[in-house]
C-alpha positions in Angstrom: 139.3 65.7 224.7 138.1 69.3 224.0 140.9 69.8 221.6 139.9 66.6 219.7 136.3 67.8 219.5 137.3 71.2 218.3 139.6 69.7 215.7 136.8 67.5 214.4 134.4 70.5 214.2 136.9 72.5 212.1 137.6 69.5 209.9 133.8 69.2 209.2 133.3 72.9 208.3 133.8 72.3 204.5 131.1 69.6 204.7 128.6 72.0 206.2 129.3 74.5 203.4 128.6 71.9 200.8 125.3 71.0 202.4 124.0 74.5 202.1 125.0 74.5 198.4 123.3 71.1 198.0 120.2 72.5 199.6 120.3 75.5 197.3 120.7 73.2 194.3 117.8 71.2 195.6 115.6 74.3 195.7 116.5 75.3 192.2 115.8 71.7 191.0 112.4 71.8 192.7 111.5 75.1 191.1 112.6 73.8 187.7 110.5 70.7 188.2 107.5 72.8 189.2 107.8 75.1 186.1 108.2 72.0 183.8 105.1 70.4 185.3 103.1 73.7 184.9 104.1 73.9 181.2 103.3 70.2 180.6 99.9 70.7 182.2 99.2 73.7 180.0 100.2 71.8 176.9 97.9 68.9 177.9 95.1 71.3 178.4 95.8 73.2 175.1 96.2 76.6 176.9 98.9 79.2 176.7 101.8 79.4 179.3 104.7 81.6 180.2 108.2 80.4 179.3 110.6 79.8 182.2 112.3 82.9 183.5 109.7 85.1 181.9 111.7 88.2 183.0 113.4 88.0 179.6 110.1 88.4 177.8 107.5 91.0 177.7 104.9 90.6 180.4 102.1 89.7 177.9 104.2 87.0 176.0 102.4 83.7 176.0 103.5 80.4 174.4 101.7 77.4 173.1 103.3 74.1 172.2 102.4 70.6 170.9 104.9 68.7 173.0 107.4 68.8 175.9 110.5 66.9 177.0 112.6 67.9 180.0 115.8 65.9 180.8 116.8 68.2 183.7 119.4 70.0 181.7 117.3 71.4 178.9 113.6 71.9 178.3 112.6 71.0 174.7 109.2 72.3 173.4 108.0 71.2 170.0 105.5 72.9 167.7 105.9 76.2 169.5 104.1 79.6 169.0 105.0 82.6 171.1 102.8 85.6 170.9 103.2 89.2 172.2 101.0 92.2 171.5 103.0 93.0 168.4 104.9 89.8 167.4 104.3 86.2 166.7 107.1 83.7 166.6 106.7 80.1 165.5 109.4 77.4 165.6 109.6 73.6 165.2 111.5 73.5 168.5 112.4 75.8 171.4 115.3 74.7 173.5 115.5 76.3 177.0 118.8 75.7 178.9 118.0 75.7 182.6 121.5 76.6 183.7 122.3 79.4 181.3 118.7 80.5 180.8 119.3 80.8 177.1 116.5 80.1 174.6 117.4 78.6 171.2 114.9 78.4 168.3 115.3 75.5 165.9 113.8 74.2 162.7 111.5 76.4 160.7 111.4 79.7 162.6 109.1 82.5 161.5 108.7 86.0 162.9 105.4 87.7 162.0 104.3 91.1 163.0 100.9 91.4 164.6 99.2 94.5 163.3 96.9 96.5 165.5 93.2 95.9 164.8 91.4 98.9 163.4 
C-alpha cells in the first residue's frame, strides 16, 4: 500500500510543477490587466500615464492617447503622444507586445525635439 501511494506521488510531481507555472502565469496576467486598466482610466480622464514596463523609458516619460484596445496579447494605443524632457514622439498607433515587451510605432510617426525654455 505504501509503495502504491509513493508511486502515485511521484507520478503527480509533474502536475505540481505545472501548477506553479500556471500560478506564475496567473500573476503576470493579473499585473497585465491592472496596467491595462490604469492606462484606460488615464485615457478616460485625459491625463498622462506611463507605458507598461517603464524601465525601458526615461523616468519622466509620460504618454497620452485617444484610445485603447487590449486583446491580452498586445496593447494597442491610438492617437499617442509620448513626451520626455527633451523629446516628443507622436504616432497614430503604438503597439505594445506583452510577451516580448517590444513597442512598435505605426502610422504617421513624428519625433520632435523639445528645446529648453529660456
